[in-house]
C-alpha positions as CSV (number, residue, x, y, z in Angstrom):
1,M,69.4,88.8,123.3
2,N,67.2,91.8,123.0
3,K,65.2,90.3,126.2
4,S,68.6,90.2,128.1
5,I,69.6,93.4,127.2
6,E,66.2,94.9,128.6
7,V,66.8,93.1,131.8
8,L,70.5,94.3,132.1
9,K,69.2,97.6,131.5
10,K,67.0,97.6,134.7
11,I,70.0,95.9,136.5
12,Y,72.8,98.7,135.5
13,K,70.4,101.6,134.8
14,P,72.5,103.1,131.9
15,Y,72.0,106.9,131.1
16,R,73.0,105.7,127.5
17,Y,73.5,102.6,125.5
18,T,75.1,102.2,122.1
19,I,74.7,99.4,119.7
20,L,78.0,98.8,117.6
21,G,77.6,95.7,115.5
22,K,77.3,92.7,117.6
23,V,77.6,94.3,120.8
24,T,75.9,96.8,123.2
25,I,77.7,99.2,125.2
26,L,76.0,100.3,128.5
27,N,77.1,103.5,130.1
28,T,76.0,103.8,133.8
29,T,77.0,105.9,136.8
30,S,78.9,102.9,138.2
31,G,81.0,102.2,135.1
32,D,80.6,101.2,131.4
33,F,80.0,97.6,130.2
34,V,80.0,95.7,127.0
35,V,77.4,93.1,126.6
36,K,78.0,90.5,123.7
37,E,75.8,87.3,122.7
38,K,77.4,84.2,123.9
39,C,79.0,81.7,121.6
40,E,79.7,77.9,122.1
41,K,82.9,78.6,123.7
42,D,83.1,78.7,127.5
43,I,84.9,82.4,127.9
44,K,85.1,82.0,131.6
45,E,86.7,78.6,131.4
46,L,89.1,80.1,128.7
47,F,90.0,83.1,130.6
48,S,90.6,81.1,133.9
49,Y,92.9,78.7,131.9
50,L,94.7,81.9,130.2
51,K,95.3,83.4,133.9
52,S,96.8,80.0,135.1
53,R,99.4,80.4,132.4
54,N,100.1,84.0,133.6
55,F,98.4,85.7,130.6
56,H,95.9,88.5,131.7
57,N,95.5,90.6,128.4
58,F,91.8,90.1,128.3
59,P,88.9,92.4,129.3
60,K,87.3,91.3,132.7
61,L,84.3,89.1,132.4
62,I,81.7,90.8,134.6
63,D,78.7,88.5,134.5
64,E,78.6,85.3,132.6
65,S,75.6,83.7,134.5
66,R,73.1,84.5,131.8
67,S,72.3,81.6,129.1
68,D,72.6,84.1,126.0
69,V,74.8,87.2,126.7
70,N,78.2,88.0,128.5
71,V,79.0,91.3,130.3
72,Y,82.4,92.6,130.0
73,E,84.0,95.7,131.4
74,Y,84.1,98.4,128.8
75,I,87.7,99.4,127.9
76,E,88.4,102.8,126.3
77,S,91.2,102.8,123.5
78,V,93.8,105.2,123.5
79,A,94.7,106.8,120.1
80,M,98.0,105.7,118.6
81,P,99.4,105.1,115.2
82,E,98.5,101.9,113.7
83,E,102.1,100.7,113.1
84,Q,102.8,101.1,116.9
85,K,99.6,99.4,117.8
86,A,100.5,96.4,115.6
87,L,104.0,96.2,117.1
88,D,102.4,96.2,120.7
89,M,99.6,93.5,119.6
90,I,102.4,91.1,118.2
91,E,104.2,91.0,121.3
92,I,101.0,90.2,123.4
93,I,100.3,87.5,120.7
94,S,104.0,86.2,120.9
95,N,103.3,86.0,124.5
96,L,99.9,84.1,124.2
97,H,101.6,81.6,122.1
98,N,104.6,81.0,124.2
99,K,102.7,80.8,127.5
100,T,100.3,78.1,126.0
101,T,102.5,76.2,123.7
102,Y,102.7,72.4,124.0
103,Y,103.7,69.7,121.7
104,K,101.0,67.3,120.3
105,T,101.8,63.8,119.0
106,V,101.0,63.5,115.2
107,T,101.2,61.1,112.3
108,E,102.0,61.5,108.7
109,D,98.2,61.5,107.8
110,D,97.7,64.9,109.9
111,F,100.3,66.7,107.7
112,K,98.8,65.0,104.6
113,E,95.4,66.3,105.4
114,I,96.8,69.8,105.6
115,Y,98.6,69.2,102.2
116,D,95.6,68.0,100.6
117,N,93.4,70.8,101.8
118,I,95.9,73.4,100.4
119,K,96.5,71.5,97.2
120,S,92.5,71.3,96.6
121,N,92.6,75.2,97.1
122,I,95.4,75.8,94.6
123,L,93.6,73.8,92.0
124,Y,90.3,75.3,92.7
125,L,91.8,78.9,92.3
126,K,93.8,78.1,89.2
127,N,90.6,76.7,87.6
128,E,88.6,80.0,88.8
129,Y,91.3,82.3,87.3
130,T,91.8,80.3,84.2
131,Q,88.0,80.6,83.7
132,F,88.2,84.1,84.2
133,Y,91.0,84.6,81.8
134,D,89.3,82.7,78.9
135,E,86.1,84.4,79.5
136,I,87.6,88.1,79.4
137,K,89.8,87.2,76.4
138,R,86.7,86.5,74.4
139,E,85.2,90.0,75.3
140,K,85.2,92.6,72.4
141,F,85.1,95.7,74.8
142,M,86.5,94.8,78.5
143,S,85.2,96.6,81.3
144,P,87.8,98.4,83.6
145,S,87.8,95.7,86.3
146,H,88.4,92.8,83.5
147,Y,91.1,95.0,81.7
148,S,92.8,95.5,85.1
149,L,92.5,91.8,85.8
150,I,93.9,90.6,82.6
151,R,96.8,92.9,82.6
152,N,97.9,91.5,85.8
153,I,96.8,87.9,86.0
154,Y,100.1,86.6,85.5
155,K,100.9,87.6,88.9
156,I,98.3,85.8,90.4
157,F,99.4,82.4,88.4
158,S,102.9,83.2,89.4
159,A,101.7,83.3,93.2
160,L,99.8,80.0,92.7
161,D,103.0,78.2,91.1
162,F,105.1,79.6,94.1
163,V,102.5,78.3,96.5
164,E,102.5,74.9,94.9
165,A,105.9,74.3,94.7
166,Q,106.5,75.5,98.4
167,L,103.5,73.1,99.6
168,E,105.8,70.1,98.3
169,E,108.8,71.3,100.0
170,W,106.8,71.8,103.2
171,F,105.3,68.3,103.2
172,L,108.9,67.1,102.7
173,L,109.9,69.1,105.7
174,A,106.9,68.2,108.0
175,K,105.8,64.6,107.3
176,D,108.2,62.5,109.3
177,Q,107.6,64.7,112.2
178,T,105.9,63.0,115.3
179,K,105.2,66.2,117.3
180,K,103.4,69.3,116.3
181,R,103.6,72.5,118.3
182,V,100.0,73.8,119.2
183,S,99.1,76.6,121.5
184,Y,95.8,78.6,122.4
185,V,95.2,81.2,119.2
186,H,93.0,84.0,119.2
187,N,91.9,83.0,115.6
188,H,90.4,86.7,114.9
189,L,93.3,88.7,114.9
190,S,93.0,92.2,113.8
191,L,94.0,95.7,114.8
192,D,90.3,96.1,115.6
193,H,90.6,93.6,118.3
194,Y,93.3,95.0,120.2
195,I,92.9,97.9,122.8
196,K,95.5,100.1,124.5
197,N,95.0,101.6,127.6
198,D,96.8,101.4,130.9
199,E,96.9,97.8,130.0
200,D,97.1,95.9,126.7
201,Y,93.9,94.0,125.8
202,L,92.8,91.5,123.1
203,I,89.1,91.4,122.6
204,S,86.7,89.0,120.7
205,W,87.9,85.7,122.2
206,E,84.8,83.8,120.7
207,K,86.7,82.0,118.0
208,C,90.0,81.1,120.1
209,R,91.0,77.4,119.7
210,V,94.1,75.2,120.0
211,D,96.0,75.1,116.8
212,S,99.3,76.0,115.2
213,P,100.3,79.4,116.2
214,I,100.9,80.6,112.7
215,I,97.0,80.8,112.5
216,D,97.1,84.0,114.1
217,L,99.8,85.5,111.8
218,V,97.9,84.5,108.6
219,K,94.5,85.9,110.1
220,F,96.5,89.1,111.2
221,Y,98.0,89.5,107.8
222,Q,94.8,88.9,105.9
223,N,92.7,91.3,107.8
224,D,95.4,94.2,108.0
225,Y,97.9,93.9,105.4
226,L,96.5,97.1,103.6
227,K,97.0,99.0,106.9
228,I,100.5,98.4,107.9
229,H,104.0,97.2,106.8
230,F,104.3,93.5,107.7
231,S,108.0,93.0,107.5
232,V,108.9,94.6,111.0
233,I,105.7,93.0,112.5
234,I,106.8,89.4,111.2
235,S,110.7,89.9,112.2
236,K,109.4,90.7,115.8
237,Y,107.4,87.9,116.0
238,F,110.1,85.5,114.7
239,E,112.2,87.0,117.5
240,K,109.9,86.4,120.2
241,V,108.8,83.0,118.7
242,N,111.0,80.4,117.7
243,L,109.4,78.8,114.8
244,S,110.8,75.9,112.8
245,D,111.5,76.0,109.3
246,D,108.4,74.0,108.5
247,E,106.2,76.3,110.4
248,K,107.7,79.3,108.8
249,K,107.4,77.9,105.3
250,L,103.5,77.1,105.9
251,F,102.9,80.6,107.2
252,F,104.6,82.1,104.0
253,L,102.8,79.5,101.4
254,L,99.6,80.5,103.0
255,I,99.6,84.3,103.0
256,S,100.7,83.7,99.3
257,L,97.7,82.1,98.2
258,P,95.8,84.9,96.3
259,P,92.2,85.5,97.5
260,K,89.4,84.5,95.1
261,I,87.6,87.4,92.9
262,E,83.8,87.8,93.3
263,F,82.6,89.9,90.4
264,T,79.3,91.6,90.8
265,K,77.0,93.8,88.7
266,N,78.6,96.7,90.2
267,E,81.3,97.9,88.0
268,F,82.8,100.4,90.8
269,K,83.0,97.8,93.3
270,D,84.3,95.2,90.9
271,C,87.2,97.6,90.1
272,Q,87.7,97.8,93.8
273,T,87.8,94.3,94.4
274,V,90.3,93.6,91.5
275,R,92.4,96.3,93.2
276,K,92.4,95.0,96.4
277,V,93.2,91.3,95.2
278,L,96.2,92.7,92.9
279,D,97.5,94.7,96.1
280,Y,97.3,91.6,98.3
281,V,99.4,89.7,95.6
282,F,102.1,92.4,95.1
283,L,102.4,93.2,98.7
284,T,102.5,89.4,99.8
285,E,105.1,88.9,97.1
286,E,107.3,91.8,98.5
287,L,106.8,90.6,102.2
288,V,107.9,87.1,101.3
289,R,110.7,87.5,98.9
290,P,113.4,88.5,101.1
291,Y,113.1,85.4,103.2
292,Y,113.6,83.1,100.0
293,S,116.4,85.6,98.9
294,V,118.3,84.7,102.0
295,Q,117.8,81.0,101.6
296,E,118.8,81.4,98.0
297,K,122.1,82.9,99.1
298,D,122.7,80.3,101.9
């Protein structure tokens, strides 16, 4: 990539260039450009397909002829509240899913594979948190991070029990179906990958694939659950995309899986990690509960 950057500097003659993570921004007298390393996905082919489906919310690909990098137009983002940004972005994602949806033939084995993967994850997390509980209970003097976890670990086990029960219900709903909704999913969705200017743009399409549309909702929630209130976002998406009961159930059980805690030797970081995981569990329960309360009343 470094060699290509040097070549592109000679072509575009930037008066300034900035390295931001995995991208390089070239500021030139003829415009601003973003240089990004190529991935296995053919971005030109992807964008052509999306255009054919009347979806245009992505940056213009300026040069894809090089073997290792792509050059995109640079788009300056307009400052706006994150809640509004999230609402605008979920509308774009809804359009992406609706315009690229089709139904794929599946068998019970396809749903059983999903079931087995989630079940395995549940058992793994239960074992991990049980070990944490047993080890911490034996400590004579608990660290602040361990004390915070042990006081609230019941919420984590409760979340895992909820997911396990919902998984069984989901499989009963899904296993006899012969068609499954799929669409193009961004698969790397976060507020950082949405730009608002005179148009709306999604960036970072390298992980895009064909899959269940709920994948984007799950990734968005896991990336930004601390930044915004998701109840309005989810409601808006459900209004735009008519998800089936089994799709909604799968979404709710996937986001309800607690993250794994990775302890380090830095107690300050460990306290932050435990707090973040507990926030995830409490906030997710608050988001999910109203949907199941309605079902129970019905």
